[in-house]
C-alpha positions in Angstrom: -64.7 143.8 -66.3 -62.4 140.9 -65.6 -64.0 137.9 -63.9 -62.8 137.8 -60.3 -61.2 134.3 -60.3 -57.6 133.3 -59.4 -56.5 133.2 -63.1 -56.9 137.0 -63.4 -55.5 137.9 -60.0 -52.2 139.6 -59.5 -51.4 137.4 -56.5 -51.9 134.1 -58.4 -49.1 132.3 -60.3 -49.8 129.4 -62.7 -48.0 126.3 -61.4 -49.6 123.5 -63.5 -52.3 123.4 -66.1 -55.2 125.3 -64.4 -53.6 124.8 -61.0 -51.6 127.6 -59.4 -50.3 129.1 -56.2 -51.8 132.1 -54.3 -49.1 134.5 -53.0 -51.5 137.0 -51.3 -50.9 135.8 -47.7 -48.2 133.0 -47.9 -48.3 131.0 -44.7 -45.3 130.9 -42.4 -43.4 127.6 -42.0 -42.9 124.8 -44.4 -46.5 124.6 -45.7 -45.9 126.8 -48.7 -48.4 128.9 -50.6 -51.9 127.4 -51.0 -52.6 125.7 -54.3 -55.8 126.9 -56.1 -57.6 126.2 -59.3 -57.7 128.9 -61.9 -61.5 129.3 -61.4 -61.4 129.6 -57.6 -62.4 132.8 -56.0 -61.6 134.7 -52.8 -62.3 138.1 -51.2 -58.8 139.4 -51.8 -58.8 139.3 -55.6 -56.7 142.0 -57.3 -56.9 142.6 -61.0 -53.6 141.5 -62.7 -54.3 143.6 -65.7 -53.9 146.9 -63.9 -50.9 148.3 -61.9 -51.0 148.8 -58.1 -51.0 152.6 -58.7 -54.1 152.3 -60.9 -55.8 150.1 -58.2 -55.0 152.7 -55.5 -56.5 155.5 -57.7 -59.6 153.5 -58.2 -59.9 152.9 -54.4 -59.4 156.7 -53.7 -62.0 157.6 -56.4 -64.5 155.1 -54.9 -63.9 156.6 -51.4 -64.5 160.1 -52.6 -67.6 159.2 -54.6 -69.1 157.5 -51.6 -68.2 160.5 -49.4 -69.9 162.9 -51.8 -73.1 160.9 -51.9 -73.0 160.4 -48.1 -72.4 164.1 -47.5 -75.2 165.2 -49.9 -77.7 162.7 -48.4 -76.9 163.6 -44.8 -76.2 167.3 -45.2 -72.6 166.9 -44.1 -70.7 170.1 -44.7 -67.2 168.6 -44.8 -66.9 166.0 -47.5 -63.3 165.2 -46.5 -64.4 164.4 -43.0 -67.2 162.2 -44.3 -64.6 160.4 -46.5 -62.3 159.8 -43.5 -65.2 158.5 -41.4 -66.4 156.1 -44.1 -62.9 154.9 -44.8 -62.4 154.1 -41.1 -65.7 152.1 -41.2 -64.8 150.0 -44.2 -62.0 147.4 -43.8 -61.4 147.2 -47.5 -60.4 150.9 -47.6 -57.9 150.6 -44.8 -55.3 148.8 -46.9 
């Protein structure tokens, strides 16, 4: 697994030696994108080595796996309903 630092993130672009710019949520106005070090970390990291489609598939697989486990532990008959309920409760899955 890739280490979750700026250098391996799809949103980071190398600007200088070990210093770069994060384009995940670029601020409005004249401030520009925030500069970060290649070893910095944040909660919005996204693996640069996989495509956005692959990332979406991973997220869907994760949702479904959690729903199956949740449904089996709590005797929920509708796995899809459990998946929707869990997705609504997890901000990361609402993207």
